[in-house]
N, CA, C and O atoms as a GROMACS GRO file, in nm:
protein
  348
    1UNK      N    1  -1.169  20.972 -19.054
    1UNK     CA    2  -1.263  20.859 -19.096
    1UNK      C    3  -1.304  20.898 -19.237
    1UNK      O    4  -1.292  20.816 -19.328
    2UNK      N    5  -1.346  21.005 -19.254
    2UNK     CA    6  -1.364  21.037 -19.426
    2UNK      C    7  -1.255  21.028 -19.499
    2UNK      O    8  -1.278  21.004 -19.617
    3UNK      N    9  -1.142  21.039 -19.468
    3UNK     CA   10  -1.037  20.996 -19.551
    3UNK      C   11  -1.006  20.846 -19.556
    3UNK      O   12  -0.946  20.797 -19.651
    4UNK      N   13  -1.048  20.773 -19.451
    4UNK     CA   14  -1.059  20.628 -19.474
    4UNK      C   15  -1.170  20.573 -19.537
    4UNK      O   16  -1.166  20.460 -19.584
    5UNK      N   17  -1.257  20.634 -19.541
    5UNK     CA   18  -1.362  20.588 -19.653
    5UNK      C   19  -1.342  20.628 -19.806
    5UNK      O   20  -1.362  20.551 -19.901
    6UNK      N   21  -1.303  20.751 -19.814
    6UNK     CA   22  -1.236  20.784 -19.964
    6UNK      C   23  -1.120  20.673 -19.988
    6UNK      O   24  -1.130  20.605 -20.090
    7UNK      N   25  -1.024  20.652 -19.910
    7UNK     CA   26  -0.908  20.571 -19.953
    7UNK      C   27  -0.992  20.441 -19.986
    7UNK      O   28  -0.941  20.374 -20.075
    8UNK      N   29  -1.105  20.393 -19.935
    8UNK     CA   30  -1.166  20.248 -19.921
    8UNK      C   31  -1.251  20.234 -20.077
    8UNK      O   32  -1.262  20.138 -20.153
    9UNK      N   33  -1.312  20.401 -20.088
    9UNK     CA   34  -1.338  20.408 -20.238
    9UNK      C   35  -1.276  20.362 -20.351
    9UNK      O   36  -1.318  20.290 -20.441
   10UNK      N   37  -1.130  20.433 -20.328
   10UNK     CA   38  -1.041  20.425 -20.437
   10UNK      C   39  -0.975  20.302 -20.448
   10UNK      O   40  -0.953  20.259 -20.562
   11UNK      N   41  -0.936  20.234 -20.341
   11UNK     CA   42  -0.920  20.092 -20.348
   11UNK      C   43  -1.007  19.990 -20.402
   11UNK      O   44  -0.969  19.893 -20.468
   12UNK      N   45  -1.127  20.019 -20.372
   12UNK     CA   46  -1.246  19.944 -20.438
   12UNK      C   47  -1.212  19.954 -20.610
   12UNK      O   48  -1.205  19.860 -20.688
   13UNK      N   49  -1.199  20.055 -20.630
   13UNK     CA   50  -1.188  20.097 -20.798
   13UNK      C   51  -1.066  20.030 -20.846
   13UNK      O   52  -1.071  19.955 -20.943
   14UNK      N   53  -0.963  20.053 -20.786
   14UNK     CA   54  -0.828  20.010 -20.827
   14UNK      C   55  -0.866  19.852 -20.822
   14UNK      O   56  -0.833  19.792 -20.925
   15UNK      N   57  -0.917  19.789 -20.742
   15UNK     CA   58  -0.917  19.640 -20.711
   15UNK      C   59  -1.003  19.601 -20.867
   15UNK      O   60  -0.960  19.522 -20.951
   16UNK      N   61  -1.110  19.666 -20.876
   16UNK     CA   62  -1.201  19.640 -20.995
   16UNK      C   63  -1.122  19.657 -21.134
   16UNK      O   64  -1.156  19.584 -21.227
   17UNK      N   65  -1.035  19.737 -21.148
   17UNK     CA   66  -0.936  19.748 -21.277
   17UNK      C   67  -0.818  19.653 -21.268
   17UNK      O   68  -0.741  19.645 -21.363
   18UNK      N   69  -0.800  19.581 -21.158
   18UNK     CA   70  -0.684  19.517 -21.172
   18UNK      C   71  -0.746  19.384 -21.176
   18UNK      O   72  -0.665  19.291 -21.181
   19UNK      N   73  -0.855  19.357 -21.176
   19UNK     CA   74  -0.931  19.212 -21.163
   19UNK      C   75  -0.966  19.181 -21.300
   19UNK      O   76  -1.073  19.222 -21.345
   20UNK      N   77  -0.887  19.113 -21.369
   20UNK     CA   78  -0.943  19.045 -21.521
   20UNK      C   79  -1.042  18.998 -21.527
   20UNK      O   80  -1.091  18.929 -21.438
   21UNK      N   81  -1.109  19.033 -21.659
   21UNK     CA   82  -1.250  18.965 -21.706
   21UNK      C   83  -1.356  19.066 -21.667
   21UNK      O   84  -1.343  19.170 -21.604
   22UNK      N   85  -1.470  19.008 -21.721
   22UNK     CA   86  -1.587  19.065 -21.700
   22UNK      C   87  -1.624  19.062 -21.527
   22UNK      O   88  -1.600  18.960 -21.461
   23UNK      N   89  -1.676  19.171 -21.472
   23UNK     CA   90  -1.719  19.168 -21.351
   23UNK      C   91  -1.871  19.185 -21.376
   23UNK      O   92  -1.925  19.268 -21.450
   24UNK      N   93  -1.932  19.087 -21.295
   24UNK     CA   94  -2.094  19.101 -21.273
   24UNK      C   95  -2.132  19.196 -21.131
   24UNK      O   96  -2.246  19.228 -21.097
   25UNK      N   97  -2.027  19.227 -21.071
   25UNK     CA   98  -2.097  19.297 -20.941
   25UNK      C   99  -2.101  19.457 -21.001
   25UNK      O  100  -2.039  19.512 -21.093
   26UNK      N  101  -2.208  19.507 -20.899
   26UNK     CA  102  -2.231  19.650 -20.918
   26UNK      C  103  -2.144  19.734 -20.866
   26UNK      O  104  -2.078  19.691 -20.771
   27UNK      N  105  -2.124  19.855 -20.904
   27UNK     CA  106  -2.017  19.943 -20.841
   27UNK      C  107  -2.073  19.965 -20.703
   27UNK      O  108  -1.981  19.952 -20.622
   28UNK      N  109  -2.166  19.987 -20.655
   28UNK     CA  110  -2.184  19.986 -20.488
   28UNK      C  111  -2.125  19.859 -20.422
   28UNK      O  112  -2.054  19.856 -20.322
   29UNK      N  113  -2.168  19.754 -20.496
   29UNK     CA  114  -2.084  19.629 -20.440
   29UNK      C  115  -1.945  19.635 -20.408
   29UNK      O  116  -1.897  19.599 -20.301
   30UNK      N  117  -1.861  19.697 -20.537
   30UNK     CA  118  -1.743  19.682 -20.552
   30UNK      C  119  -1.691  19.780 -20.446
   30UNK      O  120  -1.610  19.735 -20.364
   31UNK      N  121  -1.729  19.909 -20.438
   31UNK     CA  122  -1.695  19.995 -20.346
   31UNK      C  123  -1.712  19.933 -20.207
   31UNK      O  124  -1.607  19.931 -20.143
   32UNK      N  125  -1.813  19.884 -20.150
   32UNK     CA  126  -1.822  19.825 -20.044
   32UNK      C  127  -1.712  19.731 -20.026
   32UNK      O  128  -1.647  19.735 -19.922
   33UNK      N  129  -1.684  19.640 -20.125
   33UNK     CA  130  -1.578  19.561 -20.092
   33UNK      C  131  -1.453  19.636 -20.087
   33UNK      O  132  -1.368  19.586 -20.012
   34UNK      N  133  -1.424  19.727 -20.139
   34UNK     CA  134  -1.314  19.812 -20.133
   34UNK      C  135  -1.291  19.873 -19.992
   34UNK      O  136  -1.177  19.888 -19.948
   35UNK      N  137  -1.408  19.908 -19.917
   35UNK     CA  138  -1.393  19.947 -19.810
   35UNK      C  139  -1.343  19.817 -19.690
   35UNK      O  140  -1.256  19.828 -19.604
   36UNK      N  141  -1.404  19.733 -19.709
   36UNK     CA  142  -1.378  19.603 -19.626
   36UNK      C  143  -1.238  19.566 -19.672
   36UNK      O  144  -1.162  19.545 -19.577
   37UNK      N  145  -1.190  19.556 -19.779
   37UNK     CA  146  -1.051  19.531 -19.829
   37UNK      C  147  -0.960  19.636 -19.758
   37UNK      O  148  -0.848  19.601 -19.720
   38UNK      N  149  -1.005  19.765 -19.737
   38UNK     CA  150  -0.945  19.880 -19.666
   38UNK      C  151  -0.930  19.867 -19.511
   38UNK      O  152  -0.835  19.913 -19.447
   39UNK      N  153  -1.024  19.807 -19.466
   39UNK     CA  154  -1.012  19.774 -19.329
   39UNK      C  155  -0.907  19.649 -19.304
   39UNK      O  156  -0.821  19.658 -19.217
   40UNK      N  157  -0.920  19.543 -19.379
   40UNK     CA  158  -0.852  19.422 -19.370
   40UNK      C  159  -0.688  19.468 -19.374
   40UNK      O  160  -0.605  19.437 -19.288
   41UNK      N  161  -0.668  19.538 -19.478
   41UNK     CA  162  -0.513  19.615 -19.512
   41UNK      C  163  -0.474  19.695 -19.402
   41UNK      O  164  -0.362  19.691 -19.352
   42UNK      N  165  -0.552  19.756 -19.369
   42UNK     CA  166  -0.532  19.842 -19.227
   42UNK      C  167  -0.487  19.755 -19.092
   42UNK      O  168  -0.390  19.774 -19.019
   43UNK      N  169  -0.570  19.675 -19.084
   43UNK     CA  170  -0.548  19.588 -18.960
   43UNK      C  171  -0.423  19.487 -18.946
   43UNK      O  172  -0.372  19.446 -18.843
   44UNK      N  173  -0.382  19.455 -19.104
   44UNK     CA  174  -0.291  19.362 -19.122
   44UNK      C  175  -0.161  19.460 -19.094
   44UNK      O  176  -0.081  19.438 -19.004
   45UNK      N  177  -0.153  19.559 -19.175
   45UNK     CA  178  -0.032  19.670 -19.138
   45UNK      C  179  -0.025  19.698 -19.000
   45UNK      O  180   0.090  19.701 -18.955
   46UNK      N  181  -0.114  19.720 -18.925
   46UNK     CA  182  -0.125  19.752 -18.802
   46UNK      C  183  -0.072  19.652 -18.688
   46UNK      O  184  -0.026  19.686 -18.579
   47UNK      N  185  -0.088  19.516 -18.737
   47UNK     CA  186  -0.047  19.402 -18.672
   47UNK      C  187   0.104  19.376 -18.710
   47UNK      O  188   0.179  19.312 -18.637
   48UNK      N  189   0.146  19.434 -18.838
   48UNK     CA  190   0.283  19.414 -18.843
   48UNK      C  191   0.375  19.536 -18.792
   48UNK      O  192   0.498  19.536 -18.786
   49UNK      N  193   0.292  19.633 -18.758
   49UNK     CA  194   0.363  19.743 -18.672
   49UNK      C  195   0.417  19.853 -18.765
   49UNK      O  196   0.518  19.916 -18.735
   50UNK      N  197   0.348  19.873 -18.875
   50UNK     CA  198   0.376  20.007 -18.964
   50UNK      C  199   0.302  20.112 -18.961
   50UNK      O  200   0.322  20.217 -19.023
   51UNK      N  201   0.215  20.089 -18.889
   51UNK     CA  202   0.118  20.218 -18.865
   51UNK      C  203  -0.017  20.170 -18.794
   51UNK      O  204  -0.051  20.056 -18.759
   52UNK      N  205  -0.093  20.310 -18.780
   52UNK     CA  206  -0.227  20.270 -18.717
   52UNK      C  207  -0.323  20.224 -18.819
   52UNK      O  208  -0.294  20.250 -18.936
   53UNK      N  209  -0.443  20.154 -18.793
   53UNK     CA  210  -0.527  20.088 -18.855
   53UNK      C  211  -0.592  20.222 -18.956
   53UNK      O  212  -0.612  20.193 -19.074
   54UNK      N  213  -0.617  20.336 -18.920
   54UNK     CA  214  -0.674  20.445 -18.992
   54UNK      C  215  -0.577  20.531 -19.066
   54UNK      O  216  -0.619  20.624 -19.134
   55UNK      N  217  -0.440  20.502 -19.055
   55UNK     CA  218  -0.320  20.593 -19.128
   55UNK      C  219  -0.308  20.531 -19.245
   55UNK      O  220  -0.304  20.408 -19.248
   56UNK      N  221  -0.302  20.596 -19.345
   56UNK     CA  222  -0.277  20.533 -19.469
   56UNK      C  223  -0.113  20.533 -19.500
   56UNK      O  224  -0.044  20.636 -19.502
   57UNK      N  225  -0.063  20.399 -19.524
   57UNK     CA  226   0.062  20.380 -19.540
   57UNK      C  227   0.086  20.260 -19.672
   57UNK      O  228   0.008  20.170 -19.701
   58UNK      N  229   0.194  20.285 -19.727
   58UNK     CA  230   0.228  20.192 -19.837
   58UNK      C  231   0.188  20.044 -19.827
   58UNK      O  232   0.116  19.999 -19.916
   59UNK      N  233   0.226  19.973 -19.735
   59UNK     CA  234   0.211  19.855 -19.702
   59UNK      C  235   0.068  19.832 -19.702
   59UNK      O  236   0.014  19.757 -19.785
   60UNK      N  237  -0.008  19.906 -19.594
   60UNK     CA  238  -0.143  19.894 -19.586
   60UNK      C  239  -0.226  19.894 -19.713
   60UNK      O  240  -0.320  19.818 -19.737
   61UNK      N  241  -0.177  19.990 -19.789
   61UNK     CA  242  -0.267  20.036 -19.896
   61UNK      C  243  -0.237  19.910 -20.027
   61UNK      O  244  -0.330  19.868 -20.096
   62UNK      N  245  -0.112  19.868 -20.043
   62UNK     CA  246  -0.097  19.726 -20.106
   62UNK      C  247  -0.191  19.616 -20.065
   62UNK      O  248  -0.275  19.557 -20.133
   63UNK      N  249  -0.154  19.597 -19.915
   63UNK     CA  250  -0.246  19.478 -19.871
   63UNK      C  251  -0.420  19.493 -19.904
   63UNK      O  252  -0.499  19.410 -19.948
   64UNK      N  253  -0.437  19.613 -19.868
   64UNK     CA  254  -0.605  19.648 -19.898
   64UNK      C  255  -0.620  19.632 -20.034
   64UNK      O  256  -0.733  19.589 -20.055
   65UNK      N  257  -0.542  19.650 -20.165
   65UNK     CA  258  -0.587  19.646 -20.276
   65UNK      C  259  -0.582  19.498 -20.312
   65UNK      O  260  -0.664  19.460 -20.397
   66UNK      N  261  -0.479  19.388 -20.250
   66UNK     CA  262  -0.486  19.284 -20.272
   66UNK      C  263  -0.608  19.195 -20.221
   66UNK      O  264  -0.662  19.098 -20.275
   67UNK      N  265  -0.638  19.262 -20.090
   67UNK     CA  266  -0.766  19.180 -20.038
   67UNK      C  267  -0.879  19.214 -20.109
   67UNK      O  268  -0.958  19.129 -20.150
   68UNK      N  269  -0.895  19.364 -20.132
   68UNK     CA  270  -1.008  19.397 -20.251
   68UNK      C  271  -1.021  19.282 -20.344
   68UNK      O  272  -1.120  19.208 -20.339
   69UNK      N  273  -0.926  19.265 -20.428
   69UNK     CA  274  -0.925  19.179 -20.561
   69UNK      C  275  -0.986  19.048 -20.532
   69UNK      O  276  -1.087  19.000 -20.583
   70UNK      N  277  -0.894  18.985 -20.426
   70UNK     CA  278  -0.963  18.865 -20.353
   70UNK      C  279  -1.131  18.877 -20.326
   70UNK      O  280  -1.214  18.810 -20.387
   71UNK      N  281  -1.156  18.956 -20.244
   71UNK     CA  282  -1.296  18.959 -20.217
   71UNK      C  283  -1.371  18.978 -20.328
   71UNK      O  284  -1.476  18.913 -20.338
   72UNK      N  285  -1.326  19.084 -20.447
   72UNK     CA  286  -1.429  19.082 -20.554
   72UNK      C  287  -1.445  18.954 -20.620
   72UNK      O  288  -1.553  18.908 -20.656
   73UNK      N  289  -1.322  18.892 -20.634
   73UNK     CA  290  -1.339  18.748 -20.683
   73UNK      C  291  -1.423  18.647 -20.620
   73UNK      O  292  -1.507  18.580 -20.680
   74UNK      N  293  -1.390  18.638 -20.471
   74UNK     CA  294  -1.509  18.551 -20.415
   74UNK      C  295  -1.644  18.607 -20.425
   74UNK      O  296  -1.727  18.516 -20.431
   75UNK      N  297  -1.683  18.698 -20.428
   75UNK     CA  298  -1.813  18.769 -20.426
   75UNK      C  299  -1.858  18.740 -20.578
   75UNK      O  300  -1.972  18.697 -20.594
   76UNK      N  301  -1.798  18.755 -20.661
   76UNK     CA  302  -1.863  18.696 -20.800
   76UNK      C  303  -1.848  18.575 -20.832
   76UNK      O  304  -1.898  18.531 -20.935
   77UNK      N  305  -1.768  18.494 -20.742
   77UNK     CA  306  -1.766  18.345 -20.763
   77UNK      C  307  -1.924  18.289 -20.679
   77UNK      O  308  -1.999  18.203 -20.724
   78UNK      N  309  -1.940  18.364 -20.554
   78UNK     CA  310  -2.092  18.324 -20.504
   78UNK      C  311  -2.196  18.385 -20.566
   78UNK      O  312  -2.301  18.320 -20.563
   79UNK      N  313  -2.201  18.511 -20.633
   79UNK     CA  314  -2.280  18.548 -20.725
   79UNK      C  315  -2.334  18.458 -20.850
   79UNK      O  316  -2.449  18.424 -20.880
   80UNK      N  317  -2.222  18.434 -20.906
   80UNK     CA  318  -2.229  18.341 -21.021
   80UNK      C  319  -2.283  18.199 -21.002
   80UNK      O  320  -2.346  18.141 -21.091
   81UNK      N  321  -2.254  18.146 -20.879
   81UNK     CA  322  -2.311  18.003 -20.845
   81UNK      C  323  -2.436  18.040 -20.812
   81UNK      O  324  -2.512  17.943 -20.809
   82UNK      N  325  -2.497  18.160 -20.780
   82UNK     CA  326  -2.651  18.167 -20.742
   82UNK      C  327  -2.704  18.184 -20.869
   82UNK      O  328  -2.820  18.150 -20.888
   83UNK      N  329  -2.656  18.218 -20.935
   83UNK     CA  330  -2.748  18.269 -21.079
   83UNK      C  331  -2.748  18.122 -21.136
   83UNK      O  332  -2.849  18.103 -21.204
   84UNK      N  333  -2.670  18.019 -21.129
   84UNK     CA  334  -2.659  17.891 -21.217
   84UNK      C  335  -2.742  17.798 -21.153
   84UNK      O  336  -2.809  17.716 -21.216
   85UNK      N  337  -2.739  17.808 -21.024
   85UNK     CA  338  -2.884  17.741 -20.942
   85UNK      C  339  -3.003  17.779 -20.968
   85UNK      O  340  -3.091  17.694 -20.958
   86UNK      N  341  -3.032  17.886 -20.999
   86UNK     CA  342  -3.171  17.935 -21.004
   86UNK      C  343  -3.209  17.882 -21.159
   86UNK      O  344  -3.322  17.836 -21.177
   87UNK      N  345  -3.136  17.886 -21.245
   87UNK     CA  346  -3.181  17.834 -21.371
   87UNK      C  347  -3.228  17.699 -21.398
   87UNK      O  348  -3.264  17.667 -21.511
   0.00000   0.00000   0.00000
């Protein structure tokens, strides 16, 4: 379980590096989205039969990074929309 959390944190950091442009999310939000992306990647890899959800494998890692990049993009869009409506 601790390895899963550490992998999620690493995935969140990688997703932040991959996502182009300036990001207005804090590091804690990015890392939490990395954990969520890690769960999504593990679940999809499990559904494809490549391993258990908590097992680190290449396909699950790649899907987790992609999911995290998408989650960060969605979170930034939602955060940006809230800022523009306040003004």
